Rosetta silent file (secondary structure, phi, psi, omega in degrees, C-alpha in Angstrom):
SEQUENCE: MNPSPENKPARNPPPKWLLNTLTALVGVLTLALGIGWLVYKWVVDLEIPYFAIPLVMCVPVIVAVAFRNIWD
SCORE:     score description
SCORE:     0.000 S_00000001
   1 L     0.000  105.429  179.734  111.090  165.605   31.744 S_00000001
   2 L   -88.323  136.153  177.551  110.950  166.495   35.412 S_00000001
   3 L   -69.865  143.988  178.069  112.466  169.776   36.565 S_00000001
   4 L   -72.517  157.619 -177.198  115.366  169.388   38.895 S_00000001
   5 H   -57.341  -28.871 -178.212  114.894  170.675   42.482 S_00000001
   6 H   -77.627  -16.266 -179.811  117.104  173.701   41.848 S_00000001
   7 H   -99.007    0.362 -179.453  114.878  174.898   38.950 S_00000001
   8 L   -72.855  143.063  176.032  111.578  174.750   40.837 S_00000001
   9 L   -64.926  152.884 -177.126  109.833  178.040   41.533 S_00000001
  10 L   -64.074  -36.599 -179.041  110.005  179.233   45.122 S_00000001
  11 L  -138.359  158.498  170.974  106.189  179.242   45.470 S_00000001
  12 L   -76.206  142.673  177.110  103.205  178.023   43.569 S_00000001
  13 L   -69.630  157.947  177.994  101.336  180.771   41.726 S_00000001
  14 L   -67.041  160.355  176.034   97.863  181.704   43.074 S_00000001
  15 L   -57.338  152.953 -175.602   94.826  180.125   41.427 S_00000001
  16 H   -60.931  -40.106 -178.473   93.785  181.653   38.136 S_00000001
  17 H   -65.274  -37.618  179.159   90.435  182.933   39.442 S_00000001
  18 H   -68.885  -41.305  178.927   92.177  184.710   42.344 S_00000001
  19 H   -63.130  -41.675  178.946   94.785  186.233   40.022 S_00000001
  20 H   -65.513  -40.943  179.497   92.057  187.486   37.663 S_00000001
  21 H   -65.742  -46.314  178.379   90.076  188.956   40.569 S_00000001
  22 H   -62.619  -39.088  179.025   93.120  190.700   42.085 S_00000001
  23 H   -62.435  -45.345  177.475   94.131  192.053   38.672 S_00000001
  24 H   -63.402  -41.609 -179.660   90.671  193.548   38.142 S_00000001
  25 H   -64.600  -39.349  177.716   90.646  195.033   41.643 S_00000001
  26 H   -64.475  -42.595  178.580   94.051  196.626   41.145 S_00000001
  27 H   -63.993  -43.600  179.208   92.904  198.156   37.844 S_00000001
  28 H   -66.885  -38.798  178.097   89.663  199.489   39.348 S_00000001
  29 H   -65.240  -41.099  177.319   91.467  200.872   42.383 S_00000001
  30 H   -64.963  -41.514  177.656   94.008  202.646   40.181 S_00000001
  31 H   -61.844  -43.003  178.743   91.180  204.047   38.043 S_00000001
  32 H   -63.118  -41.376  177.343   89.371  205.269   41.176 S_00000001
  33 H   -63.465  -40.847  179.378   92.542  206.965   42.443 S_00000001
  34 H   -65.717  -43.659  177.924   93.020  208.682   39.073 S_00000001
  35 H   -66.445  -39.535  175.672   89.425  209.883   38.927 S_00000001
  36 H   -61.276  -38.215  177.871   89.667  211.062   42.528 S_00000001
  37 H   -66.255  -41.541  178.478   92.776  213.051   41.659 S_00000001
  38 H   -62.215  -45.022  178.703   90.998  214.650   38.680 S_00000001
  39 H   -63.983  -41.831  178.469   88.009  215.620   40.840 S_00000001
  40 H   -59.399  -47.480  179.755   90.334  216.966   43.542 S_00000001
  41 H   -63.993  -34.429  178.904   92.200  219.131   40.998 S_00000001
  42 H   -68.045  -40.626 -178.793   88.889  220.361   39.587 S_00000001
  43 H   -75.073  -42.722 -175.554   87.584  221.386   42.985 S_00000001
  44 H   -75.977  -48.536 -176.044   90.828  222.859   44.346 S_00000001
  45 H   -93.067   -5.841 -176.824   92.175  224.559   41.219 S_00000001
  46 L    56.137   33.278  179.374   88.808  225.136   39.542 S_00000001
  47 L  -154.324  136.846  179.284   90.299  223.739   36.375 S_00000001
  48 L   -92.714  128.835  176.343   90.379  220.233   34.913 S_00000001
  49 L   -75.500   90.025 -174.358   93.820  219.096   33.692 S_00000001
  50 L   -59.603  -29.108  177.098   92.639  217.908   30.274 S_00000001
  51 L   -63.634  -24.084 -174.574   96.046  216.416   29.444 S_00000001
  52 H   -86.365  -14.799 -175.295   95.582  213.979   32.323 S_00000001
  53 H   -63.230  -45.894  175.579   92.265  212.468   31.218 S_00000001
  54 H   -63.588  -33.525  177.623   93.859  210.034   28.707 S_00000001
  55 H   -65.035  -40.551 -179.354   96.456  209.121   31.317 S_00000001
  56 H   -65.569  -27.158  179.530   93.807  208.362   33.919 S_00000001
  57 H   -84.367  -28.479 -175.792   92.177  205.993   31.434 S_00000001
  58 H   -93.087  -36.290 -174.879   95.415  204.252   30.325 S_00000001
  59 H   -61.733  -38.345  176.537   97.458  203.958   33.506 S_00000001
  60 H   -58.122  -35.901  178.687   95.079  201.463   35.240 S_00000001
  61 H   -67.004  -43.987  178.205   95.537  199.066   32.354 S_00000001
  62 H   -62.010  -43.090  179.655   99.339  199.369   32.563 S_00000001
  63 H   -66.026  -41.317 -179.774   99.285  198.881   36.327 S_00000001
  64 H   -66.361  -38.950  178.018   96.991  195.825   36.083 S_00000001
  65 H   -67.587  -40.385  177.683   99.223  194.220   33.423 S_00000001
  66 H   -63.937  -41.683  177.591  102.333  194.891   35.485 S_00000001
  67 H   -62.365  -42.276 -179.834  100.622  193.367   38.556 S_00000001
  68 H   -65.801  -35.581 -177.396   99.567  190.340   36.522 S_00000001
  69 L   -75.412   -5.864  175.306  103.064  189.817   35.150 S_00000001
  70 L   -61.026  -34.788 -176.236  104.498  189.414   38.624 S_00000001
  71 L   -97.890   -0.684  179.259  103.333  185.784   38.492 S_00000001
  72 L   -89.887    0.000    0.000  104.142  185.053   34.836 S_00000001
């Protein structure tokens, strides 16, 4: 069963190895930004926002999954 020309995707998805690498980089970059924000708040305000520590650990996973789902 061949797809008709009107049902074809606009572009081919990137190779799986590239998608995995980009997903990992997006997750690590988001984690680095979150940790940087925590350190900045600790230095500037002299107080660590303890409520944000679980968020800094969870948000990179959510961002990486959302990035990955762009091509699914």
